[in-house]
C-alpha positions in Angstrom: 9.4 5.7 20.1 11.5 8.5 18.0 10.6 8.5 14.2 12.6 10.8 12.0 11.3 12.5 8.7 13.5 13.5 6.2 12.5 15.7 3.4 10.0 18.8 3.2 6.5 17.7 4.5 5.1 21.0 2.7 4.6 19.6 -0.7 1.6 20.2 -2.8 0.9 17.2 -4.9 -2.2 15.8 -6.4 -1.1 12.2 -5.6 0.8 10.5 -2.7 2.7 7.5 -3.2 3.4 5.5 0.1 6.5 3.1 -0.2 6.8 0.7 3.0 10.7 -0.7 2.8 12.7 -3.1 4.8 15.9 -4.4 2.8 14.7 -3.0 -0.6 18.5 -1.7 -1.6 18.2 -3.5 -4.9 15.1 -2.2 -6.0 14.2 1.3 -4.5 16.2 3.6 -6.6 15.0 2.1 -9.7 11.5 2.2 -8.8 11.7 5.8 -7.6 13.2 6.7 -11.6 10.2 4.6 -13.0 7.6 6.6 -10.5 9.0 10.0 -11.4 9.1 9.1 -15.2 5.3 8.7 -15.1 5.3 12.5 -14.9 2.1 12.3 -12.5 1.7 15.4 -9.9 3.3 13.0 -7.1 4.9 13.1 -4.1 6.7 10.0 -2.8 6.9 8.7 0.9 9.3 5.9 1.8 8.6 4.7 5.0 11.7 2.5 6.1 12.2 0.5 9.1 15.9 0.8 9.6 17.0 -1.5 6.7 20.3 -2.8 7.5 21.2 -2.8 3.6 21.4 0.9 2.9 17.9 1.2 1.7 17.4 4.8 3.4 20.8 6.0 2.4 19.9 5.3 -1.0 16.6 7.1 -0.8 18.3 10.4 0.8 20.8 10.2 -2.5 17.6 10.0 -4.7 16.4 13.3 -2.6 19.2 15.2 -4.2 17.6 14.4 -7.7 14.1 14.5 -6.8 12.6 17.5 -4.3 9.1 15.5 -4.1 10.7 12.6 -2.0 10.1 12.3 1.7 11.8 9.5 4.1 10.3 8.2 7.2 13.0 6.2 9.3 11.4 4.3 11.8 13.8 2.4 14.7 13.1 -0.9 13.8 10.7 -3.2 11.6 7.2 -2.6 12.9 4.6 -4.2 10.5 3.3 -3.2 7.2 0.1 -2.2 8.9 1.7 0.6 11.0 3.8 1.5 8.0 1.0 2.2 5.9 -1.1 4.1 8.7 1.9 6.2 9.8 2.1 7.1 5.8 -1.4 8.0 5.7 -0.9 10.2 8.9 1.9 12.0 7.0 0.3 12.9 4.2 -2.9 13.9 6.0 -1.1 16.4 8.3 0.3 18.4 5.5 -1.2 21.8 5.0 -2.3 20.7 1.4 -2.6 16.8 1.6 -2.8 14.9 -1.9 -6.3 14.2 -3.2 -5.2 10.7 -3.7 -2.9 8.3 -2.0 -1.4 5.1 -3.5 0.0 2.1 -1.4 2.2 -0.3 -3.3 5.2 -2.9 -2.7 8.7 -1.6 -3.2 10.0 -4.8 -4.7 8.4 -4.8 -8.3 5.8 -7.0 -7.2 3.5 -4.0 -8.1 4.3 -2.6 -11.4 4.8 1.3 -11.4 3.4 1.3 -15.0 -0.2 0.7 -13.4 -0.4 3.9 -11.2 -2.1 5.8 -14.1 -4.6 3.2 -14.4 -5.7 3.0 -10.8 -5.5 6.8 -10.8 -7.9 7.0 -14.0 -10.2 4.6 -12.4 -10.4 6.4 -9.2 -11.0 9.8 -11.1 -13.8 8.3 -13.0 -15.7 6.4 -10.1 -15.0 8.8 -7.1 -14.6 5.8 -4.7 -13.0 5.6 -1.3 -10.8 2.8 -2.5 -9.6 1.5 -6.1 -8.1 -1.8 -5.8 -5.3 -3.3 -8.0 -6.8 -6.8 -8.4 -5.2 -10.1 -9.3 -8.6 -11.7 -9.6 -10.8 -9.5 -11.7 -10.8 -10.3 -15.6 -7.6 -9.2 -17.2 -5.8 -9.5 -13.8 -3.0 -12.0 -13.2 -0.3 -13.6 -11.0 3.1 -14.6 -12.3 5.7 -16.7 -10.3 3.7 -17.7 -7.3 4.0 -21.3 -5.9 0.7 -23.4 -5.4 0.9 -23.0 -1.5 1.2 -19.0 -1.8 -1.9 -19.2 -4.0 -3.6 -21.3 -1.7 -3.2 -18.8 1.2 -4.1 -15.9 -0.9 -7.3 -17.4 -2.4 -8.1 -18.3 1.4 -7.7 -15.0 2.7 -9.9 -13.7 -0.2 -12.5 -16.0 0.6 -12.6 -15.5 4.4 -12.4 -11.6 3.7 -15.6 -11.6 1.3 -17.4 -13.4 3.7 -16.7 -10.9 6.6 -17.3 -7.6 4.3 -20.3 -9.2 2.5 -18.9 -7.8 -0.8 -18.6 -9.0 -4.2 -14.8 -8.0 -4.6 -12.4 -10.5 -6.2 -9.4 -9.3 -4.5 -9.8 -7.9 -0.9 -6.1 -8.9 0.2 -4.4 -6.7 -2.8 -1.8 -3.9 -1.2 -1.8 -2.1 -4.7 -4.3 0.5 -3.9 -5.6 4.1 -4.5 -7.2 5.9 -1.6 -9.4 9.0 -1.7 -7.9 11.6 1.2 -11.7 12.1 1.8 -12.0 8.4 3.0 -8.6 8.6 4.8 -10.0 11.5 6.7 -12.8 9.6 8.0 -11.1 6.4 8.7 -7.9 7.1 10.1 -8.8 7.2 13.6 -10.0 3.5 13.2 -7.3 1.9 11.7 -5.2 -0.1 14.1 -3.6 -3.1 12.0 0.0 -4.3 12.7 0.6 -6.2 9.6 -1.2 -7.4 6.3 -4.7 -7.1 7.7 -4.3 -3.5 7.0 -5.8 -4.6 3.5 -9.1 -5.7 5.3 -9.3 -3.3 7.7 -9.5 -0.4 5.2 -11.7 -1.9 3.0 -14.0 -2.9 6.0 -13.9 0.8 7.1 -14.8 1.8 3.6 -18.1 -0.3 3.5 -18.8 1.0 7.1 -18.9 4.7 5.8 -20.6 3.8 2.4 -17.6 4.7 0.3 -17.6 2.5 -3.1 -14.6 0.1 -3.7 -14.0 -0.7 -7.1 -11.0 -2.9 -8.8 -9.0 -2.5 -11.8 -6.7 -5.5 -13.4 -3.1 -5.8 -12.6 -0.2 -8.1 -13.2 1.2 -9.2 -9.8 4.7 -10.4 -10.2 6.4 -12.4 -7.6 9.5 -10.4 -6.3 12.3 -11.0 -8.6 14.9 -9.3 -6.3 15.5 -9.7 -2.5 13.7 -12.0 0.0 10.0 -12.2 0.5 9.1 -10.7 4.0 5.7 -12.4 4.6 5.9 -14.6 7.9 3.8 -17.3 9.0 3.1 -15.1 12.1 1.9 -12.3 9.6 -0.3 -14.7 8.0 -1.9 -15.9 11.2 -2.4 -12.4 12.2 -4.1 -11.8 9.0 -6.3 -14.5 9.3 -7.3 -14.1 12.6 -8.3 -10.5 12.0 -10.6 -11.7 9.3 -11.9 -14.6 11.2 -12.9 -11.8 13.8 -14.5 -9.8 11.2 -16.8 -12.6 10.2 -17.7 -13.2 14.0 -18.7 -9.6 14.3 -20.7 -9.4 11.0 
């Protein structure tokens, strides 16, 4: 399988931001602008699974405006878990990796204005992972149907049981990771889809890295189509159930 990295991997930034995309042409340009306007010392890495809607082409146009953007084009839709681990590996392979790496959705479910808050929590606690939490005090969800809330609550209940933690939101994908943790854990990350959220927390626990939460508002995507499938939900729940069995 041949992947194509477009843009310089020689960037030297404190922060790396991974944006997995598939069919995000309506969102990606504004999202990049919003992140850039935060004036963080950041490099942005878009992992695109050959979107049919010009997502990658739009990112390349933004590269003419911002030199701190990398684009990683994969031949097909391969799963959120592999997109995130590919992003980790790209940043870790840099001669000067960022100190912190963020993951977030590219559909505005995650507000880019919360990036500084997660970063401040990471700097303060020196954790392995800081989770943007929907379920701690101050966190909220807007626009989800009842069935989606039940799925999320169930997944979190199983995850908490498997990890033996008091985290409120083990499944949120809005996160800040320390590079120190990623260097230790990267060889043990094998998730294909959404179970990457549980796998990374589990690896942090096994390696005695602290995991902290900070509140966010999660907004159901306003543009485009949700990409969470029942196959991915079953894969996610299967992983967490196996984790319970192993614990």
